[in-house]
DRENTORNU-216877 format. One record per residue: x negated, y negated, z negated of N, C-alpha, C in turn; residue in three letters. Coordinates in steps of 0.001 Angstrom, whole numbers, padded with zeros to 6 digits, always signed. Layout:
# residues N
XYZXYZXYZALA ...
***
This chain:
# residues 290
-000563+001213+000077-000118+000060-000050-001096-001671-000113MET -002243-000968-000857-002586-002186-001008-003827-002823+000811LYS -003707-001237+001140-004371-001487+002740-003381-002460+003667LYS -001926-001705+003663-000864-002429+004120-000955-003930+003903VAL -000828-004284+002457-000436-005916+002348-001744-006728+002986MET -002979-006005+002582-004373-006937+003609-004109-006878+004332PHE -003486-006038+005285-003175-006416+007129-002477-007037+007170VAL -001520-007374+006125-000049-008697+006537-000780-009629+006293VAL -001611-009964+005438-001673-011072+005043-003039-011819+005831LEU -003644-010796+006402-004867-011302+007502-004178-011658+008469ALA -003245-010984+009229-002304-011341+010286-001930-013078+010474LEU -000981-012817+008887-000227-014397+008496-001459-015410+008429VAL -002401-015062+007763-003666-016098+007774-004070-016410+009151PHE -004315-015612+010081-004594-015706+010985-004087-017096+011924ALA -002798-016494+012153-001820-017118+013097-001730-018209+012607VAL -001394-018730+010938-001391-019815+010623-002442-020837+010407SER -003713-020257+011038-004970-020822+010568-005603-021779+011777ALA -004809-020661+012995-005502-021000+014219-004066-021688+015070PHE -002504-021489+014453-001381-021909+015663-001245-023463+015001ALA -000787-024657+015966-000647-025836+015742+000650-026142+015155GLN +001557-025167+016019+002722-025086+015482+002982-023841+014522THR +004242-024100+014213+005615-022534+013016+005136-021531+014189SER +004913-020637+013459+004862-019012+014340+005875-017763+013503ASN +005520-017252+013826+006259-015765+013998+006012-014758+013652LYS +005447-013906+012420+005623-012455+012632+006541-011733+012386VAL +006593-010454+013622+007747-009608+013362+007190-008110+014015GLY +008238-007586+013874+008498-005975+013614+009301-004917+013627PHE +008847-003887+014617+010222-003083+014770+009733-002159+014537VAL +010650-001015+013063+009903+000536+013829+011247+001326+014212LYS +010752+002324+015044+011569+003266+015049+010986+004598+015284PHE +012288+005887+015044+011895+007404+014852+011427+008125+016130ASN +010360+008977+016446+010094+009562+017095+010126+010822+016935CYS +011493+012120+017380+011312+012671+017435+010540+013693+018289PRO +010696+015059+018570+009417+016026+019194+009978+015746+020410VAL +009236+015129+021331+009754+015231+022932+009639+013349+023347GLY +009619+013009+023986+009943+011393+024756+010835+010940+024360ALA +010184+009454+023390+010932+008363+022910+010519+006905+023546THR +011756+006635+024598+011475+005315+024992+011007+003961+024298ALA +010791+003279+024899+010474+002093+024074+009923+001119+024615PHE +009650-000306+024517+009363-001771+024985+008529-002540+024283GLY +008139-003567+024443+007029-004692+023878+007523-005763+023444LEU +008700-005868+021950+008859-006890+021822+008386-007804+021268PRO +006741-007481+021344+005748-009019+020836+004561-009052+021120PHE +004020-010201+021261+002604-010715+021529+001645-009980+021064GLN +000923-009057+021810+000004-008541+020760-001417-008719+020195ASN -002216-008868+019812-003577-009824+019685-004823-008387+019878TRP -005789-008362+019934-006901-007171+019927-006822-007259+018068VAL -007497-005935+017994-006964-005306+016748-008832-004963+016720VAL -009531-005526+015570-010763-005184+014853-011128-004569+013688SER -011062-003204+013257-011393-002899+012025-009971-002803+011200GLY -008786-002722+012456-007784-002720+011568-006624-003852+011302GLY -007518-005298+011847-007038-006355+011445-006755-006773+013139VAL -005403-007565+013396-005665-008384+014537-006097-009971+014656PRO -006836-009791+015754-007726-011063+016124-007134-012129+017006THR -006457-012806+016434-005211-014482+016743-006400-014692+017913TYR -005477-015339+018646-005865-016067+020374-006676-014631+021604GLY -006856-013736+021041-007398-012732+022182-006429-011736+022672THR -005481-011753+023382-003966-011013+023327-004835-009670+024512GLU -003884-008561+023754-004267-007871+024347-003303-006652+024780SER -003187-005753+026022-002528-004987+026087-002592-003337+026286PHE -003775-003359+025646-004066-001964+025509-003497-000968+024440LYS -003036+000106+024284-002558+001020+023450-003692+001036+022092PRO -004401+000940+022160-005413+001019+020893-004746-000120+020262ALA -004427-001503+020847-004320-002898+020086-002962-002406+019637SER -001624-001893+020231-000733-002265+020581+000171-000772+019457VAL -000683+000207+020058+000015+001439+018708-000902+001640+017545ILE -002301+001376+017929-002797+001899+017232-003448+003353+016284GLY -003590+003811+015693-003815+005369+015470-002398+006015+014485ALA -000999+005588+015084+000113+006059+014471+000384+007428+015705GLN -000406+007430+016655+000274+008769+017301-000811+010147+017249ILE -000521+011506+017060-001273+012289+016824-002293+012254+017956THR -003840+012353+017187-005017+012517+017968-005145+014258+018882PRO -005608+013968+019856-005877+015639+020827-007605+015246+021209GLY -007351+016331+022184-009030+016056+022292-009348+015354+023562ASN -010478+015447+024190-010981+014854+025299-010348+014461+026791ALA -009856+015178+026876-008772+016187+028001-007255+015700+028315PHE -007001+015425+026694-005264+014826+027044-004611+016154+026990GLY -005125+017344+026354-004150+018435+026875-003586+019137+025042THR -004214+018044+024376-003630+018374+023084-003444+017078+022574THR -002574+017049+021668-002271+015914+020802-001076+015136+021692GLY -000616+013857+020996+000615+012759+021494-000121+012021+022586ASP +000946+011486+023208+000880+010754+024422+001589+009302+024561LYS +000879+008388+025172+001996+006766+025543+001767+006605+026722ILE +002798+007223+027805+003224+007216+028817+003827+006287+029458ALA +003713+005320+030263+004537+004222+031518+005259+005189+032088SER +006135+004239+032113+007795+005181+032825+007706+004668+034446GLN +006730+003664+034670+006690+003679+036228+004776+003869+036494VAL +005002+004812+037355+003043+004887+037867+002838+006423+037106GLY +002807+006367+035876+002672+007974+035203+001145+007782+034829GLY +001319+006128+034326-000483+006180+033454+000026+006308+032065PHE -001022+007056+031696-000794+007827+030243-002638+007143+029648THR -001900+007421+028275-002975+007112+027015-003238+008100+025855ALA -004076+008868+025163-004430+009400+024141-005548+008894+023066TRP -005285+009364+022056-006875+009237+021345-007158+010734+021041ILE -009167+010309+021567-009592+011553+021333-010138+011752+019973ASN -009643+012833+019299-009975+013186+017894-009637+012090+017072GLY -009706+012604+015586-009505+011710+014859-010559+010549+014341ALA -009735+009645+014120-010483+008641+014301-011183+007909+015681GLY -011070+008631+016713-011674+008597+018092-011160+007464+018616GLY -012028+007211+020277-011408+006283+020882-010100+006435+021741PRO -009635+005558+022025-008397+005844+023105-009057+005712+024561TRP -008186+006841+025266-008965+007323+026773-007579+007712+027657LEU -007927+007121+028327-006361+007526+029567-006378+005896+030860GLY -005722+006156+031379-005632+005311+032621-004693+004102+032125THR -003837+003922+030871-003703+003099+030386-003991+002608+029362LEU -004943+002476+028721-006323+002322+027872-006929+001744+028751GLU -007641+002217+029919-008845+001707+030467-008063+000786+031580THR -007204+000904+032514-007215+000219+033732-005857-000273+033904GLY -004495+000095+033828-003705-000868+033887-002556-001124+033030SER -002889-001044+030980-002670-001066+030282-001456-001430+030386ASN -000619-001540+029231+000696-002010+029140+001041-003346+029651MET +002420-003583+030262+002559-004490+030357+004490-005302+029872ILE +004261-006272+029524+005546-006636+028635+006540-006673+030183PRO +007723-005948+029453+008771-005788+030595+008801-004774+030888GLY +008001-004192+031153+007957-002728+031432+008677-001974+030649ARG +008517-000036+030452+009249+000324+029597+008174+002024+029349CYS +007780+002418+028100+007013+003665+028509+007986+004403+027039TYR +007073+005465+027331+007472+006463+025683+006625+006922+025073TRP +006642+007176+023698+006020+007842+022970+006153+009550+023130VAL +004899+010280+023994+005162+011543+023694+004434+012458+022600GLN +005772+012760+021814+005428+013594+020766+005355+015208+020777ASN +004048+015525+020831+003959+016777+021269+003663+017629+019831ARG +003803+016848+019014+003599+017615+017111+004636+018542+016653SER +004551+018783+016001+005309+019678+015043+006246+019159+014513ALA +006308+017981+014237+007633+016684+013327+007242+015800+013688ALA +008830+015197+013522+008787+013392+014128+008599+012342+013073ALA +008345+011303+013721+007257+010286+012841+007717+009011+013222TYR +007531+008065+012343+007870+006789+012844+006587+005524+013509ASP +007413+005176+014382+006519+004187+015143+006388+002529+015018VAL +005765+001427+014469+005760+000213+014097+005357-000444+015250VAL +006091-000929+015847+005884-002207+016615+005466-003569+015865LEU +004143-004223+015870+004055-005193+015264+003529-006322+015562ALA +003604-007641+015767+002728-008797+016159+003579-010057+015939GLY +002934-011008+017235+003323-012514+017388+005050-012644+017891GLN +005815-013336+017604+007030-013355+018311+006289-014494+019326VAL +006509-014212+020429+006372-015190+021506+007527-014745+022116THR +008835-015292+022201+009851-015033+023504+009865-015131+024678ASN +009968-014546+025566+010071-015173+026868+008480-015374+027366GLY +007894-015796+027539+006583-016314+028160+005325-015600+028705GLY +006049-014183+029488+005198-013599+030731+005645-013460+032233TYR +004951-013221+032704+004987-013545+034450+005401-012045+034756ALA +006486-011294+034253+006617-010126+034902+007962-009894+035607THR +007836-009310+036311+009651-009152+037580+009191-007764+037728THR +010925-007451+037500+010623-006100+038043+011781-005977+039359THR +011001-005675+040218+011717-005235+041245+012610-004227+041509PRO +014134-004954+041908+014832-003541+042222+015130-003245+043242VAL +015137-001732+043820+015012-001420+045084+016884-001366+045698PRO +017120-002068+047191+017904-001814+047696+018905-000574+047739SER +018291+000650+047292+019187+002021+047424+020345+002140+046303ALA +021315+001767+046697+022615+002667+045897+021923+003349+044942SER +021800+003409+043503+021955+004605+042498+020523+004725+041612GLY +019693+003747+042325+018309+003504+041634+018493+003119+040373ALA +017585+003416+039596+017261+002993+038061+015922+002660+038279SER +016074+001364+037632+014446+000280+037404+014376+000215+035857VAL +013046+000781+035088+013376+000477+033689+012925-000666+033094PRO +013393-001395+031866+013005-002969+031773+013072-002972+030302VAL +012352-003832+030219+012355-004077+028626+012308-006063+028320SER +012156-006147+027308+012279-007457+026765+011433-007891+025757TRP +010655-009061+026031+009594-009321+025126+010357-010451+024424ARG +010866-010155+023407+011499-011111+022372+011979-009989+021323ASP +012423-011127+020147+012053-010409+018590+013435-010523+018526ALA +014568-011060+019012+015688-011153+018949+016708-010450+019735ARG +018166-010208+019074+019187-009743+019783+019531-010495+020827ASN +019626-010273+021841+019946-011373+022675+021340-010942+023524VAL +022155-011591+023700+023672-011169+023937+023304-011106+025646ALA +024434-009787+026340+024194-009581+028139+024144-010450+028682ARG +024928-011723+028481+025117-013141+028958+024125-014199+029178ASP +023304-013785+028351+022390-014699+028281+021065-014270+028650GLN +020801-012961+029484+020236-012425+029935+018960-012724+031442LEU +020366-013618+031734+019962-014738+033304+019794-013125+034168GLY +020734-012184+034143+020989-010765+035210+021258-011710+036811LEU +022855-011627+036255+023637-012326+037401+022926-013264+038277VAL +022318-014741+038131+021474-015413+038502+020490-014520+039650ALA +019827-013769+039143+018715-013070+040111+019617-012499+041078ASP +020804-011446+041032+020850-010841+041942+021490-009613+041058GLY +021870-009192+039860+022556-008362+039472+024156-008641+039862PHE +024621-007595+040915+026437-007845+041261+027386-007062+040764THR +028384-007409+040418+029652-007231+039830+030178-005842+040553GLY +031418-005984+040057+032433-005127+040587+033636-004908+040583GLY +034538-004237+040803+035820-004630+040499+036947-003667+039622THR +038020-004071+039220+038689-004046+038149+039617-002164+038839PRO +039877-001754+038005+040011-001302+036935+038870-000484+036167PRO +037867-000093+036714+036936+000818+036226+035151+000403+036426PHE +035398-000445+037303+034009-000846+037819+032461-000352+038111TYR +033189+000850+038417+032448+001771+038980+031242+001196+040019ASN +031840+000510+041100+031074-000185+041893+029841-001201+041216ASP +030337-001588+040075+029037-002709+039420+027725-002555+039094SER +026861-003384+039386+025530-002791+038706+026058-002578+037607ASP +024571-001945+036551+024752-001297+035533+023987-001825+034446LYS +023419-002252+033355+022545-002446+032309+022754-001097+031357LEU +022050-000208+031278+022076+000828+030567+020813+001193+029573VAL +021486+001103+028117+020028+001526+027160+020175+003231+027336CYS +018833+003133+027050+018309+004731+027268+018512+005319+025884GLN +018306+004708+024767+018973+005310+023589+019302+004609+022928ASN +020781+004641+022354+021646+005804+022952+021803+005078+024475PRO +022832+005891+025054+022877+005330+026483+024826+004823+026468ALA +024360+003489+026043+025569+002628+026145+025614+001677+027529VAL +026143+001397+028250+025915+000813+029088+026956-000890+029030SER +026496-001840+030027+027620-002941+030611+027293-002965+031766ALA +028750-003727+032099+028689-004173+033727+029793-005729+033687TYR +029441-006285+034986+030276-007703+034866+031244-007365+036295VAL +032439-008655+036378+033114-008764+037412+032439-009568+038262ASN +033466-009152+039622+032917-009520+041030+032236-011003+040688LEU +032979-012122+040446+032450-013314+039759+031257-013519+039167ALA +030655-012703+038319+029627-012347+037524+029835-013504+035908GLY +030971-013536+035833+031545-014085+034603+032213-013857+033238THR +033257-012091+033477+033030-011874+032875+032503-009975+032416VAL +031826-010030+031169+030923-008827+030995+031964-007608+030231TRP +031454-006614+030126+032481-005704+030052+031251-004686+029509GLY +032398-003703+028854+031366-002028+028301+030358-002480+027200GLY +030223-001189+026456+029746-001132+025184+028451-001517+024803THR +027727-001727+025797+026413-002470+025536+026225-003740+025312LEU +026377-004956+024022+026961-006360+024163+025312-006935+023862THR +024499-006724+023502+022938-006731+023545+021715-006235+023614THR +021058-006643+023781+019846-006321+023933+018815-006401+022990VAL +018270-005904+022032+017528-004914+020946+015942-005097+021029GLN +015112-005865+020910+013804-005794+020174+013365-004364+020243PRO +012320-004001+020877+011965-002874+021095+012283-001595+022143GLY +013921-002054+022575+014251-000310+022966+014333-000895+024339LYS +014564+000004+025362+013844+000655+026505+015140+000427+027179ALA +015415-000292+028132+016871+000013+029151+016663+000351+030624TYR +017825+000584+031503+017646+000580+032999+018408-000690+033477TRP +018247-000967+034808+018967-001334+035577+019499-000857+036429ILE +019991-000403+036915+021208+000928+037517+022127-000054+039057GLN +021237-000065+040049+021704-000669+041388+022983+000261+042265GLN +023446-000130+042352+024995+000126+042673+025545-000646+044161LYS +024537-001295+044788+025006-002491+046136+024105-001776+046884HIS +023995-000843+048101+022675-000403+049190+022398-001948+049680ALA +021588-001788+049763+020546-003323+050816+020796-004717+050420GLY +020412-004509+048975+021025-005863+047922+019530-005387+047374HIS +018679-005695+047672+017261-005585+046745+016801-006809+046085ALA +016397-006870+045194+016305-008699+044429+016012-008136+043177TRP +014611-009326+042642+013894-009438+041535+013900-009963+040265THR +014190-009438+039214+014387-009615+038002+013353-010440+036950TYR +013030-011826+036969+012340-012509+035866+013309-012545+034476THR +012610-012898+033674+013502-012987+032032+012859-014354+031754TYR +014135-015095+031979+013642-016739+031055+014419-016746+029690ASP +013667-016959+029103+013933-016752+027441+015115-017807+027353SER +015968-017080+026423+017189-018066+026388+016933-019513+025527PRO +017460-020260+024893+017045-021171+024043+016998-020959+022692PRO +016248-021842+022070+015872-021228+020599+017251-020686+019825ALA +016969-019763+018896+018433-019743+018036+018019-019732+016780LEU +018976-019839+016213+018943-019617+014348+018015-018737+013835VAL +017177-018743+012653+016566-017811+012006+017475-017818+010963ALA +017471-016185+010726+018562-015458+009806+017731-014954+009113VAL +017604-014836+007510+016881-013649+006642+017887-012527+006322GLY +017882-011883+005428+018354-010261+005049+019701-010856+004365ASP +019434-012064+003543+020780-012426+002629+021814-013343+004341ASN +021285-013740+005390+022655-013819+006067+022226-015671+006106GLY +021369-015952+005402+020963-017266+005007+019574-018214+005657ASN +019137-019228+006023+018279-019595+006658+016771-019482+005793ASP +016901-017988+005624+015493-018118+004589+014630-016791+005580ALA +013437-016884+005410+012133-015340+005802+012798-014404+005752PRO +012482-013093+005506+012155-012235+005606+011047-011540+004565ALA +011337-011016+003375+009789-010733+002793+008674-010247+003281SER +007732-011166+002952+005986-010666+003357+006272-008899+003071LEU +006421-008414+001865+006253-006944+001993+006894-005997+002854THR +008063-006963+003798+008390-005774+004349+007819-006120+005754LYS +006922-006504+006088+006291-006565+007429+005363-006293+007817VAL +005052-005068+007905+003743-003798+008224+003127-003895+009443PRO +002481-004257+009474+001156-004520+010563+000095-003642+010396THR +000272-002945+009603-000953-001689+009526-000221-000445+010482SER -001385-000056+011414-001499+000019+012385-002291+001636+012263LEU -001617+002369+011101-001872+003614+010498-000420+004884+010816THR -000917+005671+011618+000776+006548+011305+001147+006789+010099LYS +002374+006742+010406+003447+007357+008890+003163+006382+007861ALA +002259+004878+008307+002047+003675+007284+003971+003797+006406SER +003409+003453+005145+005122+003139+004171+005317+001904+004721PRO +007187+002034+005657+007505+000468+005360+009104+000578+004567VAL +008830-000174+004656+010908-000632+004155+011643-000805+004918ASN +013080-000457+004967+013732-000606+006050+014291-002033+005485THR +014396-003142+006499+014882-004461+006782+016428-004473+007084VAL +017239-004812+006782+018866-005356+007025+018517-006093+008066LYS +019521-005756+009265+019820-006482+010292+020361-007835+010141THR +020536-008946+010942+020819-010046+010236+022197-009671+011625ALA +023221-010213+011236+024493-009946+012242+023995-010630+013554PRO +024886-009847+014685+024589-010507+016140+025420-011166+016390VAL +024374-012252+016998+025642-013261+017495+024399-013927+018707SER +025356-014417+019485+024194-015553+020601+023529-016691+019560LYS +023493-017070+018586+023395-017603+017482+022109-016777+016530SER +021240-015957+016530+021024-015226+015648+019807-014569+015978THR +018931-014791+015097+017682-014362+015356+017542-012781+014516VAL +017050-011469+014729+016918-010211+013900+015962-011107+013023SER +016442-010126+011723+016077-010728+010328+014518-010111+010188SER +014288-009242+011526+012606-008285+011550+011496-009663+011986LYS +011829-011012+011609+011020-011801+012736+010654-012620+010870SER +009334-013076+010508+009130-013800+009377+008551-014948+009563THR +009027-015681+009477+008729-017472+009340+007181-017886+008939ASN +006271-018205+009649+005259-018730+008820+004485-019964+009331GLN +004635-020852+008317+004595-022132+008452+002549-022488+008492LYS 
***
């Protein structure tokens, strides 16, 4: 626990010392059962040296984003767990306990905000993974090409620490096309990879429906194309700043003791209550630092 608190304070002081404006540090935790678990990159990540993030040097490598949270394997990646990209098939793994990260996702392509990845748990038991970093909502140039073939699906995630309403994502403005009632089967779909809930919109692009009402930090989604011959490109423009809400629903930051930034597997963390979801709230998993 002392190690966890040391890393938390190191990250907080690093952000506070070098940033000229107010900054936020946040985290999300998700469970990885045996098999593949999808996730995205909700935060800006820094190079990690000696278990401590180095503010100002951004990193897209699994070594900094994931750390030592997955089960190590051998030098060839035939044992142990992996991180894999959903597009391109790039992978990375840890070579032995305490060893370096290997694989093309670590040494070449790296992890890109807006894309989706899997934790490939090939161990005998489930474990938690924590994604932690600086809250930098939007601010990346990654675009997601949506092919013209009807029925094609493109994985997408958001670098945003907030629960963002579906009508604030800018999908319709970029080419997401609606459908007709009563079932809207001909509408493009936004689908959460886990759980499989989805959203659609009417032909005018003004009225949304479906059980997926917001996108959440760290989760992975699909854009399902339903209109042949209509290729388009999606670029996320972060919505205006939303009001920060703490655990108690008031304008208060979450407790520092609830922000685990230690990148060690099975790190002991506390569960943070989620703030009420609306267009004017921020997930309480973000912590304000002055």
